[in-house]
DRENPA-3360 file (N, C-alpha, C; in nm, 2 decimals, always signed):
BEGIN
1 = MSPISRGR = -1.71/+2.41/+0.65/-1.85/+2.50/+0.64/-1.96/+2.39/+0.69 ~ -2.07/+2.44/+0.77/-2.17/+2.39/+0.82/-2.26/+2.35/+0.73 ~ -2.33/+2.22/+0.73/-2.41/+2.19/+0.62/-2.58/+2.26/+0.58 ~ -2.60/+2.31/+0.47/-2.71/+2.37/+0.45/-2.81/+2.28/+0.44 ~ -2.92/+2.30/+0.57/-3.01/+2.19/+0.57/-3.13/+2.20/+0.47 ~ -3.14/+2.16/+0.35/-3.26/+2.14/+0.27/-3.35/+2.02/+0.33 ~ -3.28/+1.90/+0.36/-3.36/+1.80/+0.40/-3.39/+1.81/+0.54 ~ -3.51/+1.86/+0.55/-3.56/+1.89/+0.71/-3.61/+1.77/+0.79;
9 = QTTRLETF = -3.64/+1.67/+0.71/-3.68/+1.56/+0.78/-3.58/+1.42/+0.73 ~ -3.55/+1.30/+0.82/-3.47/+1.21/+0.78/-3.55/+1.14/+0.66 ~ -3.51/+1.11/+0.56/-3.60/+1.02/+0.46/-3.56/+0.87/+0.48 ~ -3.64/+0.81/+0.43/-3.63/+0.65/+0.44/-3.50/+0.58/+0.37 ~ -3.48/+0.66/+0.27/-3.33/+0.64/+0.21/-3.22/+0.66/+0.29 ~ -3.21/+0.80/+0.35/-3.12/+0.81/+0.45/-3.11/+0.71/+0.57 ~ -3.22/+0.67/+0.62/-3.24/+0.58/+0.74/-3.18/+0.45/+0.69 ~ -3.21/+0.40/+0.58/-3.17/+0.27/+0.52/-3.01/+0.27/+0.51;
17 = VDAAFAFA = -2.95/+0.38/+0.45/-2.82/+0.37/+0.44/-2.75/+0.39/+0.55 ~ -2.80/+0.48/+0.66/-2.76/+0.46/+0.81/-2.74/+0.34/+0.86 ~ -2.84/+0.27/+0.85/-2.86/+0.11/+0.90/-2.75/+0.03/+0.84 ~ -2.74/+0.04/+0.71/-2.63/-0.04/+0.62/-2.52/-0.01/+0.69 ~ -2.47/+0.12/+0.70/-2.34/+0.15/+0.77/-2.32/+0.10/+0.90 ~ -2.42/+0.11/+0.96/-2.41/+0.06/+1.12/-2.38/-0.08/+1.12 ~ -2.44/-0.17/+1.04/-2.42/-0.31/+1.02/-2.29/-0.34/+0.99 ~ -2.23/-0.26/+0.89/-2.11/-0.28/+0.83/-1.98/-0.25/+0.95;
25 = LTMLVISV = -2.03/-0.18/+1.02/-1.94/-0.13/+1.12/-1.93/-0.24/+1.26 ~ -2.05/-0.30/+1.27/-2.04/-0.38/+1.36/-1.98/-0.53/+1.33 ~ -1.96/-0.53/+1.18/-1.84/-0.65/+1.14/-1.72/-0.61/+1.14 ~ -1.68/-0.51/+1.18/-1.53/-0.45/+1.20/-1.49/-0.49/+1.33 ~ -1.59/-0.51/+1.44/-1.53/-0.52/+1.56/-1.44/-0.62/+1.61 ~ -1.35/-0.62/+1.69/-1.24/-0.69/+1.74/-1.33/-0.83/+1.82 ~ -1.28/-0.96/+1.79/-1.34/-1.10/+1.86/-1.47/-1.12/+1.83 ~ -1.48/-1.10/+1.70/-1.59/-1.17/+1.65/-1.63/-1.30/+1.66;
33 = DAIPRSFD = -1.52/-1.38/+1.64/-1.54/-1.53/+1.65/-1.56/-1.58/+1.79 ~ -1.47/-1.54/+1.89/-1.50/-1.60/+2.02/-1.48/-1.47/+2.15 ~ -1.53/-1.49/+2.25/-1.47/-1.42/+2.36/-1.33/-1.46/+2.41 ~ -1.25/-1.37/+2.44/-1.11/-1.40/+2.49/-1.13/-1.48/+2.63 ~ -1.06/-1.59/+2.65/-1.07/-1.68/+2.77/-0.94/-1.65/+2.85 ~ -0.85/-1.57/+2.82/-0.72/-1.56/+2.90/-0.68/-1.41/+2.87 ~ -0.57/-1.37/+2.95/-0.52/-1.24/+2.94/-0.46/-1.23/+2.80 ~ -0.35/-1.34/+2.77/-0.30/-1.33/+2.63/-0.39/-1.31/+2.52;
41 = ELLQALKG = -0.51/-1.39/+2.52/-0.60/-1.38/+2.44/-0.67/-1.25/+2.42 ~ -0.69/-1.19/+2.53/-0.75/-1.06/+2.55/-0.64/-0.96/+2.48 ~ -0.51/-0.96/+2.51/-0.42/-0.86/+2.46/-0.42/-0.88/+2.30 ~ -0.42/-1.00/+2.26/-0.42/-1.03/+2.10/-0.53/-0.97/+2.05 ~ -0.63/-0.98/+2.13/-0.77/-0.91/+2.05/-0.75/-0.76/+2.05 ~ -0.70/-0.70/+2.16/-0.69/-0.54/+2.19/-0.57/-0.51/+2.08 ~ -0.48/-0.59/+2.02/-0.40/-0.55/+1.92/-0.46/-0.51/+1.80 ~ -0.57/-0.57/+1.78/-0.67/-0.54/+1.66/-0.74/-0.41/+1.66;
49 = VPAFAASF = -0.73/-0.34/+1.78/-0.81/-0.20/+1.80/-0.77/-0.12/+1.69 ~ -0.63/-0.09/+1.67/-0.56/+0.02/+1.59/-0.62/-0.01/+1.43 ~ -0.65/-0.12/+1.39/-0.68/-0.16/+1.27/-0.83/-0.14/+1.24 ~ -0.91/-0.17/+1.35/-1.07/-0.14/+1.36/-1.06/+0.02/+1.36 ~ -1.00/+0.09/+1.45/-1.00/+0.22/+1.46/-0.98/+0.29/+1.31 ~ -0.87/+0.26/+1.25/-0.83/+0.32/+1.11/-0.95/+0.28/+1.02 ~ -1.00/+0.16/+1.00/-1.10/+0.12/+0.92/-1.25/+0.18/+0.95 ~ -1.25/+0.22/+1.09/-1.38/+0.27/+1.12/-1.37/+0.41/+1.08;
57 = AIMIMFWL = -1.26/+0.50/+1.08/-1.23/+0.65/+1.04/-1.30/+0.64/+0.89 ~ -1.23/+0.54/+0.80/-1.26/+0.56/+0.68/-1.39/+0.53/+0.64 ~ -1.46/+0.42/+0.71/-1.60/+0.41/+0.68/-1.67/+0.54/+0.71 ~ -1.65/+0.59/+0.83/-1.72/+0.71/+0.88/-1.72/+0.82/+0.76 ~ -1.58/+0.84/+0.71/-1.57/+0.93/+0.60/-1.65/+0.91/+0.49 ~ -1.71/+0.80/+0.45/-1.81/+0.78/+0.35/-1.92/+0.80/+0.39 ~ -1.95/+0.75/+0.50/-2.09/+0.77/+0.59/-2.13/+0.92/+0.58 ~ -2.00/+1.02/+0.63/-2.05/+1.14/+0.64/-2.08/+1.20/+0.50;
65 = GHYRWSRR = -2.01/+1.17/+0.41/-2.02/+1.21/+0.30/-2.19/+1.20/+0.23 ~ -2.23/+1.08/+0.26/-2.38/+1.07/+0.23/-2.47/+1.12/+0.32 ~ -2.42/+1.16/+0.46/-2.50/+1.22/+0.54/-2.52/+1.37/+0.49 ~ -2.39/+1.44/+0.47/-2.39/+1.57/+0.43/-2.49/+1.60/+0.31 ~ -2.49/+1.50/+0.21/-2.57/+1.51/+0.11/-2.71/+1.49/+0.15 ~ -2.75/+1.41/+0.22/-2.90/+1.39/+0.26/-2.95/+1.49/+0.33 ~ -2.86/+1.56/+0.44/-2.91/+1.68/+0.51/-2.92/+1.81/+0.41 ~ -2.84/+1.81/+0.31/-2.85/+1.95/+0.23/-2.98/+1.93/+0.15;
73 = FGIEDTGS = -2.99/+1.83/+0.07/-3.09/+1.81/-0.03/-3.21/+1.72/-0.02 ~ -3.21/+1.63/+0.07/-3.31/+1.54/+0.09/-3.38/+1.45/+0.00 ~ -3.32/+1.43/-0.11/-3.37/+1.39/-0.26/-3.39/+1.24/-0.25 ~ -3.50/+1.19/-0.29/-3.55/+1.04/-0.32/-3.60/+1.03/-0.44 ~ -3.52/+1.07/-0.53/-3.59/+1.05/-0.68/-3.51/+0.91/-0.71 ~ -3.52/+0.86/-0.82/-3.50/+0.72/-0.88/-3.33/+0.72/-0.89 ~ -3.30/+0.82/-0.94/-3.13/+0.81/-0.98/-3.05/+0.81/-0.81 ~ -3.10/+0.88/-0.73/-3.04/+0.90/-0.61/-3.07/+0.79/-0.54;
81 = VVLSLLLV = -3.19/+0.73/-0.53/-3.20/+0.59/-0.48/-3.11/+0.48/-0.50 ~ -3.08/+0.47/-0.65/-3.01/+0.36/-0.71/-2.85/+0.39/-0.67 ~ -2.81/+0.51/-0.67/-2.66/+0.55/-0.62/-2.64/+0.53/-0.51 ~ -2.73/+0.55/-0.40/-2.73/+0.51/-0.27/-2.73/+0.36/-0.22 ~ -2.81/+0.32/-0.31/-2.81/+0.16/-0.28/-2.67/+0.09/-0.35 ~ -2.64/+0.15/-0.45/-2.49/+0.11/-0.51/-2.39/+0.14/-0.39 ~ -2.41/+0.24/-0.32/-2.30/+0.29/-0.22/-2.31/+0.17/-0.10 ~ -2.41/+0.14/-0.07/-2.42/+0.05/+0.04/-2.38/-0.11/-0.02;
89 = FLVLVFLY = -2.40/-0.13/-0.14/-2.36/-0.26/-0.19/-2.19/-0.26/-0.17 ~ -2.13/-0.15/-0.23/-1.99/-0.13/-0.24/-1.93/-0.12/-0.06 ~ -2.00/-0.07/+0.00/-1.95/-0.08/+0.17/-1.95/-0.22/+0.21 ~ -2.04/-0.31/+0.17/-2.03/-0.44/+0.22/-1.92/-0.51/+0.15 ~ -1.90/-0.47/+0.02/-1.79/-0.55/-0.05/-1.65/-0.50/-0.02 ~ -1.65/-0.37/+0.01/-1.52/-0.31/+0.07/-1.49/-0.34/+0.21 ~ -1.57/-0.39/+0.27/-1.57/-0.40/+0.44/-1.43/-0.48/+0.47 ~ -1.43/-0.61/+0.42/-1.29/-0.71/+0.48/-1.17/-0.65/+0.40;
97 = PLRLMMSG = -1.17/-0.62/+0.25/-1.05/-0.57/+0.22/-1.01/-0.44/+0.30 ~ -1.08/-0.36/+0.32/-1.05/-0.27/+0.42/-0.99/-0.29/+0.56 ~ -1.04/-0.38/+0.64/-0.98/-0.42/+0.74/-0.86/-0.51/+0.75 ~ -0.85/-0.59/+0.64/-0.73/-0.66/+0.60/-0.59/-0.58/+0.56 ~ -0.65/-0.46/+0.46/-0.54/-0.37/+0.44/-0.47/-0.29/+0.57 ~ -0.57/-0.24/+0.65/-0.53/-0.16/+0.76/-0.46/-0.24/+0.85 ~ -0.49/-0.38/+0.88/-0.43/-0.46/+0.97/-0.29/-0.48/+0.92 ~ -0.26/-0.51/+0.79/-0.13/-0.54/+0.73/-0.06/-0.43/+0.71;
105 = ALSAMTGG = -0.09/-0.28/+0.71/-0.04/-0.19/+0.71/+0.04/-0.15/+0.84 ~ -0.06/-0.17/+0.95/+0.00/-0.13/+1.07/+0.11/-0.24/+1.12 ~ +0.08/-0.37/+1.07/+0.18/-0.46/+1.13/+0.30/-0.43/+1.07 ~ +0.32/-0.40/+0.93/+0.43/-0.34/+0.87/+0.48/-0.23/+0.96 ~ +0.42/-0.13/+0.99/+0.47/-0.02/+1.04/+0.54/-0.02/+1.18 ~ +0.48/-0.16/+1.26/+0.51/-0.18/+1.39/+0.58/-0.30/+1.41 ~ +0.65/-0.34/+1.28/+0.75/-0.48/+1.29/+0.70/-0.59/+1.32 ~ +0.55/-0.60/+1.32/+0.48/-0.74/+1.34/+0.44/-0.73/+1.48;
113 = WLPAEFMV = +0.47/-0.62/+1.55/+0.38/-0.63/+1.70/+0.25/-0.62/+1.69 ~ +0.20/-0.55/+1.60/+0.03/-0.54/+1.58/+0.02/-0.67/+1.49 ~ -0.08/-0.74/+1.49/-0.10/-0.88/+1.40/-0.14/-0.83/+1.28 ~ -0.10/-0.92/+1.18/-0.16/-0.88/+1.04/-0.26/-1.00/+1.01 ~ -0.39/-0.98/+0.97/-0.49/-1.08/+0.98/-0.51/-1.16/+0.85 ~ -0.39/-1.10/+0.76/-0.41/-1.16/+0.62/-0.29/-1.17/+0.57 ~ -0.23/-1.29/+0.52/-0.11/-1.32/+0.49/-0.12/-1.35/+0.30 ~ -0.02/-1.27/+0.24/-0.01/-1.29/+0.09/+0.11/-1.36/+0.05;
121 = SELAHARA = +0.13/-1.47/-0.01/+0.26/-1.52/-0.04/+0.30/-1.52/-0.19 ~ +0.20/-1.48/-0.27/+0.22/-1.48/-0.42/+0.19/-1.34/-0.48 ~ +0.28/-1.28/-0.56/+0.28/-1.18/-0.61/+0.15/-1.14/-0.70 ~ +0.09/-1.24/-0.76/-0.03/-1.22/-0.83/-0.14/-1.20/-0.74 ~ -0.14/-1.27/-0.61/-0.24/-1.25/-0.50/-0.23/-1.11/-0.42 ~ -0.09/-1.06/-0.45/-0.09/-0.93/-0.37/-0.10/-0.81/-0.46 ~ -0.11/-0.84/-0.59/-0.15/-0.73/-0.70/-0.31/-0.73/-0.69 ~ -0.36/-0.85/-0.69/-0.52/-0.84/-0.67/-0.57/-0.78/-0.55;
129 = FFGLYGLA = -0.51/-0.80/-0.45/-0.55/-0.76/-0.31/-0.54/-0.59/-0.31 ~ -0.43/-0.54/-0.37/-0.39/-0.40/-0.37/-0.51/-0.32/-0.47 ~ -0.52/-0.42/-0.59/-0.61/-0.34/-0.70/-0.72/-0.36/-0.64 ~ -0.77/-0.45/-0.58/-0.94/-0.46/-0.53/-0.95/-0.34/-0.41 ~ -0.87/-0.34/-0.33/-0.88/-0.22/-0.25/-0.90/-0.09/-0.32 ~ -0.81/-0.04/-0.39/-0.80/+0.07/-0.47/-0.93/+0.09/-0.55 ~ -0.98/+0.00/-0.62/-1.08/-0.02/-0.71/-1.22/+0.02/-0.63 ~ -1.23/-0.06/-0.51/-1.35/-0.04/-0.42/-1.35/+0.09/-0.35;
137 = FALMAATL = -1.23/+0.17/-0.31/-1.23/+0.29/-0.29/-1.26/+0.40/-0.38 ~ -1.21/+0.37/-0.51/-1.25/+0.45/-0.63/-1.41/+0.46/-0.65 ~ -1.46/+0.34/-0.63/-1.62/+0.34/-0.68/-1.69/+0.39/-0.57 ~ -1.64/+0.38/-0.45/-1.75/+0.45/-0.33/-1.75/+0.58/-0.36 ~ -1.60/+0.64/-0.38/-1.59/+0.80/-0.37/-1.65/+0.85/-0.51 ~ -1.66/+0.76/-0.62/-1.72/+0.79/-0.75/-1.87/+0.79/-0.73 ~ -1.93/+0.73/-0.64/-2.07/+0.72/-0.62/-2.11/+0.84/-0.54 ~ -2.05/+0.89/-0.45/-2.08/+1.01/-0.37/-2.04/+1.15/-0.48;
145 = LALNLRVQ = -1.94/+1.10/-0.56/-1.93/+1.21/-0.68/-2.06/+1.25/-0.74 ~ -2.10/+1.13/-0.79/-2.25/+1.13/-0.88/-2.35/+1.19/-0.81 ~ -2.35/+1.15/-0.70/-2.49/+1.19/-0.61/-2.48/+1.36/-0.60 ~ -2.35/+1.41/-0.58/-2.34/+1.57/-0.58/-2.34/+1.63/-0.73 ~ -2.31/+1.54/-0.82/-2.30/+1.61/-0.94/-2.44/+1.63/-1.02 ~ -2.53/+1.51/-0.97/-2.66/+1.50/-1.03/-2.75/+1.63/-0.98 ~ -2.73/+1.64/-0.84/-2.80/+1.77/-0.78/-2.81/+1.89/-0.86 ~ -2.69/+1.92/-0.91/-2.67/+2.04/-0.98/-2.76/+2.05/-1.12;
153 = RLQLDPPI = -2.80/+1.95/-1.15/-2.86/+1.93/-1.26/-3.01/+1.92/-1.27 ~ -3.06/+1.89/-1.13/-3.19/+1.86/-1.11/-3.30/+1.97/-1.10 ~ -3.41/+2.00/-1.13/-3.49/+2.12/-1.11/-3.58/+2.10/-0.96 ~ -3.51/+2.16/-0.85/-3.54/+2.14/-0.71/-3.63/+2.24/-0.70 ~ -3.73/+2.23/-0.59/-3.81/+2.32/-0.54/-3.82/+2.32/-0.39 ~ -3.77/+2.44/-0.33/-3.73/+2.56/-0.40/-3.60/+2.54/-0.46 ~ -3.57/+2.63/-0.59/-3.45/+2.60/-0.64/-3.32/+2.62/-0.56 ~ -3.20/+2.55/-0.62/-3.09/+2.52/-0.55/-3.03/+2.66/-0.51;
161 = SAAERTAA = -2.97/+2.71/-0.41/-2.94/+2.82/-0.38/-2.80/+2.84/-0.41 ~ -2.75/+2.97/-0.44/-2.57/+2.96/-0.46/-2.50/+2.90/-0.36 ~ -2.53/+2.93/-0.21/-2.45/+2.86/-0.12/-2.45/+2.70/-0.12 ~ -2.59/+2.65/-0.15/-2.59/+2.50/-0.17/-2.51/+2.46/-0.30 ~ -2.55/+2.53/-0.41/-2.45/+2.50/-0.53/-2.30/+2.50/-0.50 ~ -2.25/+2.59/-0.40/-2.11/+2.60/-0.35/-2.09/+2.48/-0.27 ~ -2.16/+2.43/-0.19/-2.15/+2.31/-0.10/-2.14/+2.20/-0.18 ~ -2.22/+2.18/-0.31/-2.21/+2.08/-0.36/-2.09/+2.07/-0.47;
169 = RIEVEVWS = -2.04/+2.18/-0.51/-1.93/+2.20/-0.58/-1.78/+2.15/-0.53 ~ -1.81/+2.20/-0.36/-1.68/+2.14/-0.30/-1.69/+2.00/-0.26 ~ -1.82/+1.93/-0.24/-1.81/+1.78/-0.25/-1.76/+1.73/-0.37 ~ -1.80/+1.78/-0.48/-1.76/+1.72/-0.62/-1.61/+1.74/-0.61 ~ -1.53/+1.83/-0.58/-1.39/+1.83/-0.58/-1.34/+1.73/-0.48 ~ -1.39/+1.74/-0.35/-1.34/+1.62/-0.27/-1.36/+1.46/-0.32 ~ -1.46/+1.44/-0.37/-1.50/+1.31/-0.40/-1.42/+1.27/-0.53 ~ -1.39/+1.38/-0.62/-1.30/+1.36/-0.72/-1.17/+1.32/-0.68;
177 = ILACMGAA = -1.12/+1.40/-0.59/-0.99/+1.36/-0.56/-0.95/+1.23/-0.51 ~ -1.06/+1.20/-0.43/-1.04/+1.05/-0.36/-1.06/+0.93/-0.44 ~ -1.18/+0.96/-0.56/-1.19/+0.86/-0.67/-1.07/+0.85/-0.75 ~ -1.00/+0.93/-0.76/-0.88/+0.92/-0.87/-0.76/+0.88/-0.78 ~ -0.75/+0.90/-0.66/-0.66/+0.84/-0.55/-0.68/+0.67/-0.56 ~ -0.82/+0.64/-0.55/-0.83/+0.51/-0.54/-0.81/+0.44/-0.69 ~ -0.83/+0.51/-0.80/-0.82/+0.46/-0.93/-0.66/+0.44/-0.95 ~ -0.60/+0.55/-0.91/-0.44/+0.56/-0.94/-0.40/+0.42/-0.88;
185 = SAVLAVVL = -0.42/+0.40/-0.73/-0.38/+0.29/-0.65/-0.41/+0.16/-0.73 ~ -0.53/+0.15/-0.78/-0.56/+0.02/-0.85/-0.47/+0.01/-0.98 ~ -0.47/+0.12/-1.05/-0.37/+0.10/-1.16/-0.22/+0.06/-1.12 ~ -0.16/+0.13/-1.03/-0.02/+0.10/-0.98/-0.02/-0.04/-0.94 ~ -0.12/-0.09/-0.87/-0.10/-0.24/-0.83/-0.09/-0.34/-0.96 ~ -0.12/-0.30/-1.05/-0.11/-0.37/-1.19/+0.04/-0.36/-1.25 ~ +0.07/-0.22/-1.25/+0.18/-0.19/-1.32/+0.31/-0.19/-1.27 ~ +0.32/-0.16/-1.13/+0.44/-0.14/-1.04/+0.54/-0.28/-1.05;
193 = PPRWLVLS = +0.64/-0.26/-1.06/+0.74/-0.37/-1.03/+0.71/-0.44/-0.92 ~ +0.76/-0.57/-0.90/+0.74/-0.61/-0.75/+0.78/-0.54/-0.63 ~ +0.90/-0.49/-0.63/+0.97/-0.43/-0.53/+0.89/-0.31/-0.49 ~ +0.83/-0.22/-0.59/+0.76/-0.11/-0.55/+0.63/-0.13/-0.54 ~ +0.57/-0.25/-0.54/+0.43/-0.28/-0.54/+0.35/-0.22/-0.43 ~ +0.43/-0.22/-0.30/+0.37/-0.16/-0.18/+0.33/-0.02/-0.20 ~ +0.39/+0.07/-0.28/+0.34/+0.21/-0.28/+0.20/+0.21/-0.35 ~ +0.15/+0.11/-0.40/+0.01/+0.14/-0.43/-0.08/+0.15/-0.33;
201 = GWLFASLA = -0.04/+0.10/-0.22/-0.12/+0.11/-0.09/-0.09/+0.25/-0.03 ~ +0.04/+0.26/-0.03/+0.11/+0.39/+0.09/+0.05/+0.50/+0.00 ~ +0.02/+0.51/-0.13/-0.03/+0.63/-0.19/-0.12/+0.71/-0.11 ~ -0.22/+0.62/-0.07/-0.33/+0.71/+0.02/-0.26/+0.79/+0.13 ~ -0.15/+0.77/+0.20/-0.10/+0.84/+0.28/-0.09/+0.98/+0.23 ~ -0.06/+1.00/+0.10/-0.05/+1.16/+0.06/-0.17/+1.23/+0.08 ~ -0.29/+1.17/+0.12/-0.43/+1.24/+0.14/-0.42/+1.32/+0.27 ~ -0.30/+1.26/+0.37/-0.30/+1.36/+0.48/-0.23/+1.48/+0.47;
209 = VIMPVLGR = -0.16/+1.50/+0.35/-0.13/+1.64/+0.29/-0.22/+1.69/+0.22 ~ -0.27/+1.61/+0.14/-0.34/+1.69/+0.02/-0.46/+1.74/+0.09 ~ -0.57/+1.67/+0.16/-0.69/+1.71/+0.19/-0.67/+1.84/+0.29 ~ -0.58/+1.85/+0.41/-0.59/+1.95/+0.49/-0.57/+2.10/+0.41 ~ -0.45/+2.07/+0.31/-0.42/+2.19/+0.23/-0.53/+2.25/+0.16 ~ -0.60/+2.16/+0.09/-0.72/+2.18/-0.01/-0.85/+2.25/+0.08 ~ -0.85/+2.16/+0.20/-0.96/+2.22/+0.30/-0.95/+2.35/+0.33 ~ -0.83/+2.43/+0.35/-0.85/+2.56/+0.37/-0.92/+2.66/+0.26;
217 = RWKRLGTA = -0.90/+2.60/+0.13/-0.96/+2.64/+0.01/-1.10/+2.63/+0.01 ~ -1.12/+2.52/+0.04/-1.27/+2.49/+0.06/-1.35/+2.54/+0.16 ~ -1.28/+2.58/+0.29/-1.34/+2.67/+0.38/-1.38/+2.79/+0.36 ~ -1.29/+2.88/+0.29/-1.30/+3.00/+0.23/-1.40/+3.03/+0.14 ~ -1.43/+2.91/+0.04/-1.53/+2.91/-0.06/-1.68/+2.90/+0.01 ~ -1.67/+2.82/+0.11/-1.79/+2.79/+0.19/-1.83/+2.91/+0.27 ~ -1.73/+2.97/+0.33/-1.78/+3.10/+0.40/-1.82/+3.21/+0.31 ~ -1.74/+3.23/+0.21/-1.78/+3.33/+0.13/-1.93/+3.31/+0.05;
225 = AEAA = -1.96/+3.19/+0.04/-2.09/+3.14/-0.01/-2.21/+3.18/+0.08 ~ -2.19/+3.16/+0.21/-2.27/+3.18/+0.31/-2.30/+3.30/+0.33 ~ -2.18/+3.39/+0.34/-2.21/+3.52/+0.36/-2.26/+3.60/+0.23 ~ -2.25/+3.55/+0.13/-2.31/+3.63/+0.01/-2.47/+3.59/+0.01;
% end
């Protein structure tokens, strides 16, 4: 559904969050240490593009979540500022585990043709790595969940409309699913036996089925709310 623009102007909070995400994305680019000086080095650097693209897509997903919230409500009260700053903090913490996880997953899927930027040799380290990724993902999703939950409890002027309430409800459902997925991944990283540990990371692949299916329902809800 198209966002309902209560936030007519870009707030300082939204500008700060946008700048923080932009900075985080620049940290994901290839060849940050040195410019390739040969074709082989260039080819090796270009092999990092798929991991960058996957990481970029996930970061944009979280940015869009905050962008939609800002455009719909444009709130800058203390609670919203704290939650938005927490999101920025988590983005910066989440950055490198995300890139390393994506490079490792793509390396495994291509039989090593795409390079893995991080090697894990001990079981305890692998559990910590998967657990950190799942926890960071869950916390970021929970932050956006909290932003949309609190909107429904605030006394806004003008009062929140039925369409806006439906939009916030849809966002709550979306980020609840993502937060639970991240939390489940973190738990599985701790409890799964070694041979099945990789499933804590592959659990996120189920979102490719879950989100499109539920997306149809959310689209119907949004269309009905706007029509009403």
